[in-house]
SESE-510428 format. One line per 2 residues: their letters; for each residue x, y, z of N, C-alpha, C. Coordinates in steps of 0.2 Angstrom, whole numbers, plus 2048, in hexadecimal, padded with zeros to 3 digits. Atoms other than C-alpha are relative to their C-alpha. Example, Ala and Ser with C-alpha at 12.3 -4.5 7.8 and 13.67 -1.06 7.14 Angstrom:
2
AS	804/7FA/800/83E/7EA/827/804/806/800  7FC/7FA/7FF/844/7FB/824/7FC/805/803 $
END
This chain:
162
MS	805/7FF/801/88C/7FD/7FD/7FE/7FA/809  803/806/7F8/885/7F4/812/7FC/7FB/7FB $
DA	806/805/800/878/7E5/810/7F9/803/800  806/7FE/7FB/86C/7EE/81B/7FF/806/7F8 $
LK	800/7FC/805/870/7FE/80B/7F9/7FB/7FB  805/801/806/868/7F2/7FE/7FD/7FC/801 $
WG	808/803/7FE/85A/7EB/807/7FB/806/800  804/7FB/7FE/855/7FB/80A/7FE/806/7F9 $
LL	800/7FE/804/858/802/7F8/7FB/7FB/7FC  808/804/804/84B/7F2/7F2/7FD/803/801 $
AL	807/7FC/800/83F/7F8/7FD/7FF/806/7FD  803/7F9/804/83E/80A/7F5/7FF/7FD/7FA $
FL	800/801/807/83F/801/7E4/7FA/7FF/802  806/802/802/831/7F8/7E9/7FC/803/802 $
AG	803/7FE/7FD/829/804/7F4/7FB/806/7F9  802/7FC/803/829/811/7E5/7FF/7FD/7F8 $
GM	805/807/808/824/801/7D6/7F9/801/803  808/7FD/7FF/813/802/7E1/7FE/805/7FD $
IG	802/7F6/801/813/815/7E1/7FE/801/7F8  7FE/800/807/818/815/7CF/7F9/7FC/7FA $
GA	805/800/806/80A/809/7C8/7FB/800/803  807/7FD/7FF/7FC/80F/7D3/7FF/807/7FE $
QF	801/7F9/803/800/821/7C9/7FE/7FE/7FA  802/803/807/800/816/7B9/7FA/7FE/7FF $
ME	808/802/800/7EF/810/7BC/7FC/805/7FF  804/7FA/7FE/7E8/81F/7C1/802/805/7FB $
HV	7FD/7FB/803/7EF/82B/7B6/7FF/7FE/7F7  802/803/809/7F1/821/7A3/7FB/7FA/800 $
MG	806/805/803/7E4/812/7A6/7FB/802/802  804/7FD/7FD/7DA/81E/7AE/7FB/7FD/806 $
LD	803/803/7FD/7D4/812/7BA/800/805/808  802/7FC/7FC/7CC/81D/7CA/801/7FB/807 $
PC	800/804/7FB/7D3/816/7DA/7FB/802/805  805/801/7FA/7C6/813/7E9/804/801/807 $
AL	7FC/7FE/7F8/7C8/818/7FB/803/7FC/801  7F8/807/7FC/7D2/807/800/806/801/7FB $
CL	7FD/800/805/7DD/80A/7F1/804/803/803  7FB/7FB/7FB/7E3/81A/7F8/802/800/806 $
MQ	7FA/801/7FB/7E6/813/809/806/7FD/7FF  7F9/806/801/7F1/806/801/806/804/7FC $
RL	7F9/7FB/804/7FB/815/7F7/802/804/806  7FD/7FB/7FB/7FA/81E/805/804/7FC/805 $
WT	7FC/804/7FE/803/812/810/806/7FE/7FC  7FC/804/808/80E/80B/803/805/806/801 $
MF	7FD/7F8/801/813/820/803/805/801/808  7FC/800/7F9/817/81F/816/805/7FC/802 $
AG	7FA/803/802/820/811/813/809/800/7FF  7F9/7FC/806/82C/819/805/804/804/805 $
AF	800/7FC/7FD/82C/826/810/806/7FE/805  7F9/800/7FA/836/81E/81E/805/7FF/7FC $
VI	7F9/806/801/842/814/815/803/808/7FA  7FD/7FC/804/846/824/80B/803/802/806 $
AG	7FC/7FF/7F6/849/82C/81F/804/7FC/802  7FC/803/7FE/851/81F/823/808/7FF/7FB $
LA	7F7/800/804/860/81D/813/802/805/801  7FB/7F8/800/861/830/814/803/800/807 $
HN	7FD/7FC/7FB/864/833/826/805/7F9/803  7FA/808/7FE/86C/81F/82D/7FD/7FB/7FC $
PQ	804/806/802/867/810/824/804/7F9/804  7FE/805/7FA/86F/807/833/7FA/801/806 $
LL	805/800/7FC/860/80C/83E/7FA/7FA/7FF  805/804/802/853/801/842/7FA/802/7FF $
AY	809/7FF/7FD/844/80A/847/7FD/802/7F7  803/7FF/808/842/811/832/7FE/7FA/7FE $
PA	803/806/803/840/800/82D/7FC/7FD/803  807/802/7FC/835/7FB/83A/7FA/805/7FF $
AA	806/7F8/802/82C/80B/837/7FC/7FE/7FC  802/803/807/82A/804/825/7FB/7F9/7FE $
VA	806/806/802/825/7F3/828/7F8/800/803  806/7FF/7FF/816/7FB/833/7FB/801/7FA $
CT	805/7FE/807/810/803/825/7FE/7FE/7FA  7FF/805/805/813/7F6/81A/7F9/7FA/803 $
VI	806/806/7FE/807/7EA/826/7F9/803/801  809/7FD/7FF/7F9/7F9/827/7FE/801/7F9 $
GA	801/7FF/806/7FA/7FA/814/7FE/7FA/7FD  802/805/804/7F9/7E9/810/7F9/7FB/805 $
GF	807/800/7FE/7E9/7E8/81D/7FB/802/7FD  803/7FC/806/7E1/7F2/812/7FE/7FD/7FA $
SI	801/804/807/7E4/7E8/803/7FC/7F9/802  805/806/7FC/7DC/7DA/80E/7FA/801/801 $
RQ	808/800/801/7CD/7E2/810/7FD/803/7FC  801/7FE/807/7CC/7E8/800/800/7F9/7FA $
LW	7FF/808/804/7CE/7D5/7F9/7F7/7FC/803  806/804/7FD/7C0/7CF/807/7FA/805/7FC $
LQ	809/7FE/806/7B3/7DC/7FD/802/7FF/7FC  7FF/805/807/7B8/7D5/7ED/7FE/7FA/7FF $
SL	802/804/7FE/7B5/7C5/7F4/7F6/7FE/804  806/800/7FD/7A3/7C9/7FB/7FA/800/7FA $
PA	806/802/804/792/7C3/7F3/7FE/807/7FD  802/7FB/802/78C/7D1/7E8/7FA/805/804 $
DA	803/7FF/7FB/77E/7D3/7F5/802/804/807  7FE/801/7FB/788/7D4/804/805/805/7FF $
VP	7FB/7FA/802/794/7E2/7FB/7FC/807/803  803/7FA/7FD/792/7F3/805/7FF/805/7FB $
AC	801/7FF/804/78A/7FF/7FB/805/807/7FC  7FB/7FD/802/792/80B/7EF/801/809/802 $
GP	7FE/7F9/7FF/799/81D/7F2/802/802/7FB  7FE/7FA/804/79D/82D/7EA/808/7FE/7FD $
DM	7F9/7FE/800/7B0/82F/7E3/803/803/805  7FC/7FB/7FC/7BD/833/7EE/7FF/808/7FF $
AY	800/7F8/801/7BF/844/7E6/7F8/803/802  806/7FB/800/7AB/849/7E9/802/7FD/806 $
MI	801/7FF/7FA/7AD/843/7FB/804/802/804  7FA/7FC/800/7BD/84E/7FC/7FA/805/802 $
DA	805/7F9/7FF/7B2/85D/7F7/7F9/7FF/806  809/7FE/7FD/7A0/859/7FF/801/7FE/808 $
FP	801/802/7F9/7A3/84E/80E/805/801/805  7FD/802/7FB/7A8/84F/81E/806/7FC/804 $
LS	7F9/804/800/7BA/849/824/7FE/7F9/803  801/802/7FF/7B2/83E/82E/7FE/7F8/7FD $
DI	803/801/806/7A9/836/821/805/7FC/7FB  7F8/807/804/7BA/832/815/803/800/805 $
LK	7FB/805/800/7C3/82B/822/7FD/7F8/802  805/806/800/7B4/81F/825/802/7FB/7FC $
AM	800/803/808/7B4/81B/812/808/7FB/7FF  7F9/802/803/7C6/81A/810/804/7FA/806 $
TL	7FD/802/7FD/7C9/80F/81F/7FB/7F9/7FE  806/806/804/7B9/803/81A/7FE/800/7FC $
GT	803/804/807/7B5/802/80A/7FC/803/7FD  808/7FE/803/7A7/808/801/7FE/7F9/7F9 $
GN	7FD/806/807/7A2/7FC/7F1/801/802/7FB  7FD/7FF/803/7A9/803/7E7/809/7FD/7FF $
CA	7F9/806/7FF/7BA/7FA/7EF/7FF/7FB/7FE  802/807/803/7B0/7EA/7EA/801/7FE/7F9 $
QV	7FF/803/808/7B1/7EE/7D7/808/7FC/7FF  7FC/804/803/7BE/7E3/7CE/800/803/7F8 $
TW	800/7FB/804/7C4/7F1/7C2/808/7FD/7FB  7F9/801/805/7D5/7E9/7BA/802/7FA/805 $
SL	7FC/805/7FF/7DE/7D8/7BD/803/800/7FB  7FB/804/804/7EC/7CF/7B7/800/7FA/803 $
FG	7FC/808/7FF/7EE/7BB/7B8/7FB/800/804  805/7FF/7FB/7DE/7BF/7C2/800/800/808 $
IS	7FF/7FD/7F8/7E5/7C8/7D1/7FD/807/7FE  802/7F7/802/7DC/7D9/7D3/805/804/800 $
IA	7FD/7FC/7FB/7E4/7E7/7D9/802/803/804  7FE/803/7F7/7E3/7E5/7E9/805/7F9/803 $
GW	7FB/803/802/7EB/7D7/7E5/805/7FE/801  7FA/7FE/803/7FA/7DC/7DE/802/805/807 $
AL	7FD/7FB/7FC/7FC/7E8/7EA/800/7FE/808  7FD/802/7FA/7FB/7DD/7F9/804/7FA/7FF $
LG	7FC/805/801/809/7D2/7F2/805/806/800  7F9/7FC/7FF/813/7E3/7EF/803/800/806 $
FV	7FD/800/7F8/812/7E5/803/805/7FB/804  7FF/806/7FC/815/7D2/806/808/802/7FC $
AL	7F9/7FE/802/825/7D8/7FB/804/806/803  7FD/7F8/7FB/828/7E9/803/804/7FD/807 $
AA	802/802/7FB/825/7DF/811/809/7FE/803  7F9/803/7FF/834/7D3/80E/806/801/800 $
AL	7F9/7FB/800/841/7DF/808/802/805/806  800/7FC/7F9/83E/7E9/819/801/7FB/804 $
GG	7FC/804/7FB/841/7DA/823/808/7FE/7FD  7FC/7FF/803/850/7D8/819/806/802/805 $
WI	7FE/7FC/801/854/7E7/81B/805/800/80C  7FF/801/7FA/851/7E4/82F/806/7FA/802 $
VR	7FC/806/7FF/85B/7D3/830/807/802/7FF  7F7/800/802/86B/7DA/828/801/804/807 $
LR	7FD/7FA/7F9/86B/7E9/837/7FF/7FD/807  800/804/7F9/869/7DB/844/803/7FD/7FF $
SP	7F9/806/800/875/7CE/83E/806/805/7FF  7FA/7FE/802/887/7D1/841/803/800/7FD $
AI	7FD/7FF/807/892/7D7/835/805/7FB/7FF  7FC/806/802/89B/7CB/82C/808/804/7FB $
END
């Protein structure tokens, strides 16, 4: 097994772990995801899809891990946005909106995309934390770890065979 393949499998494990953790929190712990949480989950799935495609098609191609890194950076940006909203004083937080299920049923697509991109007051609420780190903080750490694994894959592809 090549080193590039090992890094790719590590990236796949991390992306799967992030999605699995999000699903556990939603369906077992009963935590409803906010708009920004859904965006982070979506970009994690995109990154994971590029990793799967790269591993299935050709782990030696640079395009797949590079695309996954781009998805990871975008997902990390949404984590940072949510952490920023969580750091705002209560009077500066945007108004809370309806939950995403209702928005999907009743709102136009433009309003849904705006909420998913900018977040709402719901995104500023910290409903769970571990060691003082909110879900958005853990997601950001997950994106950093995923980017590191993808970086390892890219470095192994770019370095000459030993």
